[in-house]
N, C-alpha and C positions, 0 to 999 in steps of 0.2 A: 530625525527626518530633516532633509535639506530641500529647500525650494529656491529655484533660480528664477528671479523676475527679470524679464527683458523688456525694455521700453526705449523709445527714442531719446528721451530727455533725462538729464541728471537732476536739473532743478525743476521746481514746480512751475508749470506753465498753465495748467487748467485742471479740470475735474479728474482726468485720468491719473495725474500725478498725486492728487489729493487722495484718491481712492487707494492707490498703491501704498501710500504712507499709512493709511488707516488699517488696511489688512496686514501690512508688515508688522505693525505694533501688536495686533491681536495674535498673529501667528507666533511671534516671538514670546508672548506671554505663555504660550503652550509649549515652549521649549524647542520650537522649530527654528532652525538656522536659515536665515534669508541671505541669498547671494544675489548679486546684481550685475547686469550687463546693460550699458547704455552708451550714449554718444555725447561728447562735449568738445570744448575748445582744444583740449590737450589730451593725448593718450596717457592713461594711467592704469596701473594694476596693483591691487593688494590681494591679500589672501581670500577676501570675500567680495571683491568688486573689480570689474573690468570696464573701463571707460575707453571707447574707441574714438578716433578723430572724426568729427563730423565734416561734411563737405564745406569748402571755403567759398565757392562761387557758384553761379547759376549753372554753368556747364557741368561741373563735377556733381552738383546736386541731381540733375536729371540723369547723368551717366550712372551714378550710384543706384538710382531707382531701377535702372534697366539692366544693369550688369553687376554680377557679384564680384567681390574682391577676394582673390585667393588668399591674400595676407590676412584679411579679416576672418575668413572662414577658418583658417588655421589657428588664429589667435583665440577665437571662440571655442573651437574644438579642444584646444589645449587647456583652456580655462575649465571647460566641462570635465575633461579627464582628471584634472588636478583636484577639483572640488567635489565631483561625484554627486550631483543633485539627484534626488529621487523623482522630482517633478520639475519640469520647465514650464513656467507660466509666461506666455507671451502677451503683451499688451499692444500699444501702438508701435508698429515697425514700418514707418513710411520713409525713413532716411536711407536705410541699407537693407531692404527686406530680403533680397535673394541670398545675400551672404548669411544672414541669420537662419533662414529656413533651410538652407543646404547644410549648415553646421549642426543643426539639431535633428536631422533625419535619424529615424530609428530610436529616438528617445521617447520618454513618456511626456508628451507635449500637449498642453491645453492652451487655448487662446480666448481672452475676453474681447468681444467685438465692441470696442468703445466708439467706433465710427463706421462709416459705410464703405470703407476702402476695399472691401472684398466684393462689393456690389456695384460700385460706380468708380470709374477712373478718376473722377474729380472729388470723390468722397462725400459729395453733397446729397446724392440721390434725388436731385431735382432736375427738371428740364430748364432750358434757358429762359422760359417764361415764368419761372419760379414755382411751377406746379409740381407736386409730388410725382415721381416715377412709380407706377403701380407694381412694377416687376423687378426693378434693378435693370442695369443696362442689357439690352438685347439688340439684335441686328436692326430691328425696325425702328429703334429710337436712339441709336448710338450717336447720331449727329446732334440730337437734342440735349445731350448731357454736357456739351462743350461750354466751358466758361473761359478758358484760356485761349490764346492765339493758336491758329491751326497747327503750326509746327510743334508747339509744346503739347497740344492736345493729342496729336498722333503719337508722340513719344510716350505720353501718359497711357494711351490705349495699349501700346506695346508692353509697357511695364506692367500694366494691370493684368494682361493675359498671362504673362510669365509668373507674376506673384500668385495669381489664383491657382495656377497649376502646381506650383511648389507648395502652397498652403495645403492643398488637398492631399499631397504626399506626406507632409511633415506633421501636421496637426491631427491629433487623435480625437480631441473633444473641443467643443466651442461653448463658451459661457456667454449668454445673451442677457444684458441688463434689463431689457424690456421685451414685452411680447411682440411689439412692432418689429424690432430687428430680428427676433427669432423667426417670425413669420417669413420675412424676406430671405433669411438664410436657408430656410427649408424650401422655399420656392426655387432657390438657386442650387438645390441638391447638395447642400452641406449637411453631412450626417452627424449624429451624436451631438445635438444641440441641447443645452441645459438652460432653463430660465432661472436667473438669479439676479433680482433687482439690486441696485446699489443700497447699502445700509444707511441708516441715519448717521450723520456725522456728529450729532450732539443730542443729548436728551434734555438739556436745560432749556428753559423758555425765557422769552424776553419780558421786559416791563410792559405794562398795559398801555402806557401813553408814550408813543414814540416822539422824536423831535419834529417840530412843525416845519413844513415845506422842504423836507429832506427825502431824497430818493437815492437808491444805490444800484450799481451794476457790479456783479461779481462774475468774472470769467476771463478767458484768454482774449487778448486784443488781436483778433483775426477777423477777416472779412465775413466768414460764414456765421459769426456770432452776432452780426447786425449792429456792431458798435458804431459804425459811421451813420447808420440810420438814426440811432438814438441821439447822437450829437446834433444831427440836422434838425431833428424834432425838438430838441432842447431850445433851439433858437426861437421857435414859435412859442414854446412854453414861457420863456423868460420875457417875451414881449407882453404876455398877459399877467405874469406874476414875477416881477423882478427879484423877489426874495427867495425863489426856489434854488436849492443847492443839490447838485448831483455829484456823488462820489463814485469814482471808477477804481475798482480793485482788480488788479491782474497785470500780466505782462504778455508779450507776444511780438510777432514780426511786424505788426502794424502800429507799434507804439509811436514812432515818429510821425506817421501819417495822422494818427489820432490827435497828437499834440498840435500839429500844424493846422488841422481842421478846427480845433478849438480856438486857436489864435485868430484864424481867418474870420470866423464868425463872431469874434469879440466876446467869447464865453469864458475867458480866463477867471473871472470872479464867480461864475456860476458852477463851473466844473472843476473838480479836484482829482488829479491823477495820483493815486497813492501807491501804485505798483503792487508788489507782493506783500500781503499781510498775513501773519500767522493766525490771528484770532478773528476770522471772518464773522463769527457769530456775534461778537461784541459790536462790530461795525454795523451789522444788519439791524440790531436792536435800536440803533440811533435814528432809524429811518421810518418813514410812513409806509414805503413800499419798495419791493425789489423788482427791477426791470429785467426781463429775459427776452431780448429782441431778436433771437436767432432767425436767420433767413435760410438755413439749410434744414434738412430733415433731422432735427434734434433727436438723438437716439434715446435720451433719457430726460435730462433736465435737473442736474444736481442743485443748481442755484434755486430752482423752484422749491425743491424739497427743503433746502436750508431755510428759505423764507418761511415756509409753513411751520417747521418745528420751532421757529422763533416768533410765531404768532404775528407774522407780517403779511400784508396783502401782496399779491404778485400780479404784475402786468406782463403777460407773455404772448409771444406770437402764436399763430395757429399752425405751427410747423412740427411735424414729427410726433414725438410722444408728449409734448407740452399740453395739448388739449385733453389728454388722458389724465393729467395731474390736476389741471385747473378746471373747476366747474365755473363757467363764465357767470359772473354776477353773484356767486356764492363764496368761493374761496379766492377769487381774483377776477381779473379781466383779461379777455383775449383780444388781440387785434390782428389785422392783416397788414404785414409789413410793406406790401406793394402799394397800399393806399396812403398817399402822402397826407399827413395831418392827423391820421387816425390815432397813432401812438400819443401825439401831443394832447388830443382830446381825452384819452384815458388817463394820462398823467394829471391833467387839470381836474378830472373828476375826483380822483382820490385825494388830491390836495384840497379841493373845495368841500369834500365830504369826509373829514377825518374820522367821525364816528362810524361811518359806513366802512371805511378802510380797516378800522379796528375789528369790526365784526367779521369782515372777510378773513382777517388774520386768524381770528379765533376758530372760524369754520375750517380753515386750512389745517390748523393744529389738530382739531378733532378728527380730521380725515387721515392725517399722517402719523399720529402718535403711536399707532399699533404696528407701524412698519418695523421690519427687522432692525435690531440694533447691530452694531459691528460684531458683537460677540456671537449672536445667532447666525449672522451672515457667514462668519468665518467657519462656524461648525458645518454649515451646508457646503461651503467651499471645500473643506477637507473631505467631505463625503464624495464630492465630484473628483477630487484628486485621486482618492483611493479606489474609486469605482473601477471595475474591470473595463478594459478597453472595448 
């Protein structure tokens, strides 16, 4: 059996890429051949992988979202003809969505909904006041979803409409990592949805006593992840506790902005940017708590789950699926990202109450330890692949 994985990025950016790596390893253990199509700095093709050229500037970025590339369609079609995959598994396709969707028409295509890009043109599924949209974008609330400048937003609306139409034609089944996003997909008349939560990334647990005054963020460096809010709140935390240390693990388009913000606030000694790290579990175990400050409708919350399996407390925003994972005051703490100073208070609480933080980590582990392993998850994934259309 051959499975073609299609995703925007070649390198690991965030949770989606980590998930793809995980299921790829498990599928290969079962003798399944994994093929890949993605985008990178240079076009490249091997017998099992096709990397297409990603857009170089803002104009081509928005153009490629709105119009397909005949050359890319042909390249993808030729790669599919040459490799003959039994299943095409689409993940995030926000760089060149129309080319991909037109190239895979008529094939056995499934898609995992890692974000809200099929429900909201800005992918956040929140209104401009940061409140959750209860339906996904509709005519009555289309102006409320705008986060970018009007010209860019209108292009995004146009792209969104075209992408949604092509998706309904090309994709046969949708895999939803959370009940929250499954509910939204069904509300918006996407058929054949299957609930399949992300698997545990690790079964090992951490040491009982974490490092003192240490907290960690793991995720992509993007606006919707709330990374700037975390850095701003750290300024208040360090005023009260100069010994606190925050480690930031991840990469993304806002890396330079994050770095400049740290320098501007004089937090160079308090915050360490580590970039991509292979062993995130080891890093988590060094800390009192994991921070998950998302300001979009977080569709699952992999960082929360990673904290729990490593017996660490979590401080998470009240957005999307995070409140369904964190029991406030028991397995972690929830905060409202719009309220300035609230995250700082939660951080100070876990730092000042290390025993309480340890107990929250233990409760989180008790909650998550029976979650599906990668092996069980992959077995269910194969059942979806092989299920009749």
